matplotlib code that plots the C-alpha trace (Angstrom):
import matplotlib.pyplot as plt

x = [-171.8, -170.5, -170.0, -168.2, -169.0, -171.1, -171.1, -169.1, -165.8, -165.3, -175.0, -173.9, -172.7, -176.2, -177.3, -175.0, -172.8, -143.7, -143.6, -140.6, -142.0, -145.4, -147.1, -146.8, -143.5, -142.9, -142.7, -139.6, -141.1, -144.8, -147.2, -147.5, -150.4, -151.0, -151.9, -154.9, -155.7, -158.0, -159.8, -161.8, -164.5, -168.1, -169.4, -171.3, -173.2, -176.5, -175.9, -173.5, -172.6, -170.3, -167.5, -164.4, -165.4, -162.5, -163.4, -161.9, -163.3, -164.0, -164.9, -167.2, -168.1, -170.4, -168.0, -166.0, -167.6, -166.9, -170.3, -168.8, -169.4, -166.9, -168.4, -167.0, -167.3, -166.8, -166.2, -163.0, -163.8, -161.2, -163.9, -165.9, -165.4, -166.6, -167.8, -171.3, -172.9, -176.2, -178.6, -179.7, -176.3, -176.0, -177.3, -174.6, -172.8, -174.1, -177.3, -177.9, -179.9, -176.7, -174.7, -174.7, -177.0, -175.5, -177.7, -177.9, -177.7, -181.4, -181.0, -182.7, -181.2, -179.0, -179.8, -177.9, -178.6, -175.5, -175.5, -173.4, -173.1, -175.5, -178.0, -178.6, -178.5, -180.4, -179.8, -178.8, -175.4, -174.0, -170.8, -168.6, -165.1, -163.7, -160.9, -159.3, -156.4, -154.3, -155.5, -158.2, -160.1, -162.5, -165.9, -166.0, -169.2, -170.6, -173.9, -176.2, -177.9, -181.5, -181.9, -185.4, -186.0, -185.9, -187.4, -190.8, -189.5, -189.9, -186.7, -186.2, -186.9, -183.4, -181.9, -183.3, -183.4, -179.8, -180.1, -183.5, -182.2, -182.5, -179.6, -180.8, -180.8, -178.1, -179.6, -179.5, -176.1, -174.2, -171.8, -172.3, -170.7, -168.5, -165.2, -164.7, -161.0, -160.7, -158.6, -160.9, -161.3, -165.1, -167.8, -169.2, -166.8, -167.3, -170.4, -172.4, -170.9, -172.6, -175.1, -178.5, -179.1, -181.7, -181.8, -179.5, -176.9, -177.5, -180.9, -182.3, -185.2, -187.2, -188.9, -192.4, -191.9, -193.4, -192.1, -190.7, -186.9, -185.4, -182.2, -179.4, -175.9, -173.2, -169.8, -166.8, -166.2, -169.8, -169.7, -169.0, -165.2, -162.5, -161.7, -158.1, -157.4, -158.7, -156.0, -153.4, -150.6, -150.3, -153.1, -151.9, -153.2, -153.6, -151.8, -153.7, -151.7, -153.3, -151.8, -152.1, -155.1, -155.0, -158.0, -160.8, -160.6, -160.0, -162.3, -160.7, -157.7, -156.1, -153.8, -153.2, -154.7, -151.9, -152.4, -150.0, -147.7, -144.0, -144.7, -143.2, -141.1, -144.2, -145.7, -142.8, -143.6, -140.4, -140.2, -143.9, -144.9, -147.1, -150.2, -151.8, -155.6, -157.9, -160.2, -162.8, -160.3, -160.0, -157.1, -157.0, -157.3, -157.0, -157.8, -156.5, -159.4, -161.8, -162.4, -160.3, -161.9, -161.4, -163.2, -161.2, -160.5, -159.0, -161.6, -161.4, -165.1, -166.2, -166.1, -164.9, -163.5, -166.4, -166.3, -168.4, -167.3, -169.9, -167.9, -168.2, -171.3, -173.4, -174.5, -178.0, -179.0, -177.3, -176.5, -174.3, -171.5, -169.8, -169.9, -167.5, -167.3, -163.7, -161.1, -160.6, -157.4, -157.0, -154.1, -154.6, -152.6, -153.3, -152.2, -151.9, -152.4, -148.7, -148.0, -146.9, -148.1, -148.5, -149.2, -151.8, -152.8, -156.1, -158.4, -162.2, -163.7, -167.2, -168.8, -171.4, -168.6, -166.5, -169.4, -170.3, -167.0, -168.3, -165.0, -165.0, -161.9, -162.4, -159.5, -161.1, -164.6, -165.9, -169.1, -170.5, -170.9, -174.7, -176.8, -174.9, -171.7, -171.0, -170.0, -166.4, -165.9, -163.4, -163.7, -160.6, -162.2, -160.9, -159.4, -156.8, -155.6, -154.7, -150.9, -150.3, -149.4, -151.8, -151.2, -153.9, -152.7, -155.3, -156.0, -153.6, -151.3, -147.8, -145.5, -141.8, -141.2, -143.0, -143.1, -146.6, -149.4, -152.5, -154.9, -152.9, -152.4, -149.3, -148.5]
y = [47.6, 45.8, 48.5, 46.6, 48.0, 45.9, 48.2, 47.0, 48.4, 47.1, 51.7, 50.7, 47.2, 46.1, 46.9, 44.2, 43.3, 68.2, 70.7, 69.4, 65.9, 66.6, 68.6, 66.2, 67.2, 69.0, 72.4, 73.3, 72.1, 72.7, 69.7, 67.7, 68.6, 65.1, 63.4, 63.6, 61.9, 58.8, 57.5, 54.5, 55.4, 54.9, 57.1, 60.3, 61.7, 61.3, 57.7, 56.2, 52.5, 51.9, 49.4, 49.0, 52.1, 54.4, 58.1, 61.3, 64.9, 66.3, 69.9, 70.4, 73.7, 74.9, 75.1, 78.3, 79.8, 80.0, 78.3, 75.3, 72.7, 70.4, 66.9, 64.9, 61.1, 60.4, 56.7, 55.8, 53.0, 51.4, 49.1, 51.7, 54.8, 58.4, 60.8, 60.4, 62.5, 62.1, 64.9, 65.2, 66.2, 69.2, 72.6, 73.7, 75.6, 74.4, 72.8, 70.3, 73.0, 75.3, 72.6, 72.4, 69.7, 67.4, 67.0, 65.2, 67.0, 67.9, 69.5, 66.6, 65.9, 62.9, 60.6, 57.4, 54.2, 53.0, 49.3, 48.2, 44.7, 45.5, 47.8, 50.6, 54.4, 56.7, 60.4, 63.1, 63.7, 67.1, 69.0, 70.2, 71.5, 69.0, 69.4, 66.7, 68.1, 70.2, 68.5, 69.9, 68.9, 71.1, 70.3, 66.7, 64.8, 63.3, 61.8, 63.3, 60.3, 60.7, 64.2, 65.2, 66.6, 63.1, 61.2, 60.8, 59.7, 56.1, 54.2, 51.7, 48.1, 47.2, 49.4, 47.4, 44.0, 43.1, 43.7, 45.3, 47.3, 51.1, 53.1, 56.6, 58.0, 58.6, 55.9, 53.4, 54.4, 54.9, 57.6, 61.2, 60.4, 57.9, 58.6, 55.9, 55.8, 52.3, 51.3, 52.6, 56.1, 56.0, 54.2, 52.3, 52.5, 51.4, 49.3, 52.5, 54.5, 52.4, 49.7, 49.0, 50.2, 49.0, 51.7, 50.0, 52.7, 56.1, 57.6, 60.8, 62.2, 64.9, 67.6, 66.9, 63.2, 63.2, 60.9, 59.0, 58.4, 56.5, 54.5, 56.4, 55.8, 57.9, 58.8, 58.3, 62.0, 62.4, 59.5, 59.9, 60.1, 59.0, 62.4, 61.6, 61.0, 64.5, 66.1, 68.1, 66.0, 63.0, 61.5, 57.9, 56.2, 56.2, 54.8, 53.8, 53.3, 52.1, 50.9, 47.3, 46.7, 44.1, 41.8, 42.0, 45.7, 49.3, 52.3, 54.0, 53.8, 56.7, 56.5, 58.3, 58.5, 59.6, 60.7, 59.6, 56.6, 57.2, 60.9, 62.2, 61.1, 60.0, 57.6, 55.6, 52.1, 50.9, 47.2, 46.6, 43.7, 44.5, 42.4, 42.8, 42.9, 41.7, 44.0, 43.7, 44.6, 41.1, 38.9, 35.3, 34.0, 30.4, 29.5, 26.3, 23.8, 25.9, 26.5, 28.8, 32.3, 33.6, 36.9, 38.3, 42.0, 44.3, 46.7, 49.3, 49.9, 46.6, 46.2, 42.7, 39.7, 38.4, 34.9, 31.7, 29.0, 26.3, 25.4, 28.7, 29.3, 32.4, 34.6, 33.9, 37.5, 38.6, 35.9, 38.3, 37.8, 34.7, 33.6, 30.6, 29.5, 30.8, 32.6, 30.5, 30.8, 30.7, 30.5, 32.1, 32.9, 36.0, 35.7, 38.7, 38.4, 39.0, 35.8, 37.5, 35.7, 36.6, 34.3, 35.9, 34.6, 35.9, 35.1, 35.1, 36.0, 35.6, 38.8, 39.1, 39.0, 41.5, 43.9, 43.7, 45.5, 48.7, 49.0, 50.6, 48.9, 45.1, 43.2, 39.8, 40.6, 38.4, 37.2, 35.5, 37.2, 36.8, 37.4, 40.5, 38.8, 35.5, 32.4, 32.5, 36.0, 36.8, 40.4, 41.5, 44.3, 46.9, 44.4, 43.5, 47.1, 47.1, 47.1, 47.4, 50.0, 49.3, 50.9, 51.2, 52.2, 53.3, 51.8, 53.0, 54.6, 53.6, 54.2, 54.6, 51.6, 49.2, 48.6, 47.2, 49.3, 49.7, 48.5, 46.9, 46.9, 46.6, 45.9]
z = [-41.6, -44.6, -47.2, -49.9, -53.3, -55.7, -58.8, -61.8, -60.7, -58.2, -40.0, -36.8, -35.9, -35.1, -38.6, -40.0, -39.3, -49.7, -52.2, -54.0, -54.3, -55.8, -53.1, -50.1, -48.6, -45.3, -46.8, -44.7, -41.4, -42.0, -41.6, -44.8, -47.0, -48.1, -44.8, -42.5, -39.2, -39.6, -36.5, -35.6, -33.1, -32.2, -35.0, -35.4, -32.4, -34.2, -35.0, -32.5, -32.1, -35.1, -34.8, -37.1, -39.1, -40.1, -40.3, -41.6, -42.1, -45.5, -46.6, -49.5, -51.1, -53.8, -56.8, -57.0, -53.8, -50.1, -49.3, -47.5, -44.9, -43.1, -42.7, -39.9, -39.5, -43.2, -43.6, -45.5, -48.0, -50.2, -51.5, -53.4, -55.5, -54.9, -52.2, -51.0, -48.3, -46.5, -47.4, -43.8, -42.5, -44.9, -43.9, -41.4, -44.1, -47.4, -48.5, -51.3, -53.2, -53.1, -54.9, -58.7, -60.0, -62.7, -65.7, -69.0, -72.4, -72.1, -68.7, -66.8, -63.3, -62.9, -60.0, -59.0, -57.3, -55.4, -54.6, -51.6, -50.3, -47.5, -49.1, -51.6, -51.6, -53.8, -54.6, -57.1, -58.5, -57.5, -58.2, -55.3, -54.6, -52.1, -49.6, -47.4, -45.3, -47.6, -50.8, -53.0, -56.1, -58.1, -59.5, -58.3, -59.1, -55.8, -54.7, -52.1, -50.5, -49.4, -50.8, -49.9, -53.3, -54.7, -51.7, -53.4, -56.7, -57.7, -57.1, -60.0, -59.0, -60.3, -57.6, -54.7, -56.3, -55.3, -51.6, -50.7, -47.7, -48.1, -46.7, -47.3, -43.8, -41.2, -38.9, -41.8, -43.1, -39.9, -41.2, -42.2, -45.6, -47.3, -49.1, -51.7, -52.6, -54.0, -57.0, -59.7, -61.0, -61.6, -59.7, -62.6, -65.5, -69.1, -68.3, -67.6, -70.4, -73.1, -73.7, -72.2, -68.6, -66.1, -63.5, -61.1, -61.6, -63.3, -64.1, -65.5, -63.5, -65.4, -63.3, -61.9, -62.2, -65.7, -67.0, -64.1, -63.6, -66.5, -66.8, -68.5, -69.8, -68.2, -69.8, -67.6, -66.8, -65.6, -63.2, -59.5, -59.4, -57.0, -55.6, -54.8, -58.4, -59.1, -56.9, -58.8, -57.1, -54.8, -56.9, -57.9, -54.8, -51.0, -48.0, -44.8, -41.6, -38.4, -35.2, -33.9, -31.7, -29.0, -28.6, -27.7, -28.8, -28.0, -27.4, -30.4, -32.8, -34.7, -37.7, -41.0, -44.4, -46.8, -50.4, -53.1, -53.4, -53.8, -54.4, -51.0, -48.1, -46.1, -48.7, -50.0, -51.0, -49.5, -48.8, -49.2, -51.4, -54.4, -55.2, -58.6, -58.9, -61.7, -63.6, -60.8, -58.1, -56.8, -55.8, -54.6, -51.0, -49.7, -46.1, -44.7, -44.4, -46.5, -50.2, -52.4, -52.5, -56.0, -55.4, -52.5, -51.8, -49.2, -48.1, -45.3, -45.8, -44.3, -40.5, -40.3, -42.1, -44.2, -45.6, -45.5, -43.1, -42.3, -39.2, -37.6, -35.5, -36.4, -33.6, -32.4, -32.2, -35.4, -37.9, -40.0, -37.5, -36.2, -32.5, -32.0, -28.3, -28.2, -30.3, -33.5, -35.5, -39.2, -41.7, -45.1, -48.2, -50.3, -54.0, -56.4, -60.1, -60.4, -58.5, -55.3, -52.1, -48.4, -45.5, -43.2, -39.8, -38.3, -35.5, -35.2, -31.8, -30.5, -31.9, -29.1, -26.5, -28.4, -29.1, -25.4, -24.5, -26.2, -28.0, -31.4, -32.8, -32.8, -34.5, -34.6, -35.8, -38.6, -40.3, -43.3, -46.7, -46.6, -49.7, -50.8, -52.0, -53.8, -51.9, -53.2, -51.7, -49.0, -47.7, -45.9, -43.9, -41.6, -39.0, -41.8, -41.6, -37.9, -37.5, -41.2, -43.8, -46.7, -50.1, -52.8, -56.3, -58.8, -62.2, -64.8, -62.3, -61.2, -58.2, -58.4, -56.1, -58.5, -62.2, -62.0, -63.4, -61.2, -60.0, -57.2, -53.4, -51.3, -47.7]

ax = plt.figure().add_subplot(projection="3d")
ax.plot(x, y, z, "-o")
ax.set_aspect("equal")
plt.show()
């Protein structure tokens, strides 16, 4: 599952591949509010088989009420923005109908097409109170994917034209929900706030489908938001910490998702090097013996390293992944817009062999970018996170340990 975001700012393996310091302290011995366990496992019971997918649990409530549901197996994605939940997993506490529908000035429901690198998702924008661990945000705009109330509506052709693969069911999506906590505050930004729209992002859908859904502009505050940025504290970024995983893989791996950067004793930037990102969230990557990849990004929401290498043999049963005859080593250099560089060594295994181990955490899984991403793209997916502390600082935000203004990453 290659869930890299494709919108402006920015499924099982077989489918594709501290009170005194801003709220995150230990409260005199209590567990920090700003950290939750994050686990790589085989996915939700109703759609098992995931590999290299990082999950947390999130609680959503109808705004201002105790009508709530805790959603498990929510994918953690630093390559997208916003919380999106599958409509079919709701109902064990709260239904989509009980959530407040977002509307335009005329009262027409707002519905979004979300384009990922491996498909698209369609569903209405709703408002929820959202809790992760001890952190809460109120009236957060989210998307309910595959909401049956909109299943029969005409999906704009511009929605499916990028990658015509629907991801509107749990079987297609491979996770109960997705938590987009990338570098940006909104999922589309200024390009959706003004100018002509084509339906590939926000739409208004009048009742009774008369007229049909129409493209719509969407101001920044109405767009699906990065929920962490809406917390009252520890809201300038996130830190993901995962243990090293020995090849070929492990049945599971558990680490931490920490909110805030340099806001508490458990999220200090410390000696991590900061790498600036451009306005699209990209940095540079060069790989010895290959082209320079100008559109590179670090993305916990992709389940492998994805890049084009004509010398690597694709798998016969799934050409999305690489299947070299044996482990193949690479040497790469990551370069931030601030000039900071990092030398990175990584290995590509035979994907069929690794997947045959039935492990959920595969450190050497890799594939090509396919049709969903440009040829100069290098997607540093979840394997990059194993054995590292990776910091993601939001646009316009700063951390005490760096003078650079976000967006940037550090590790």
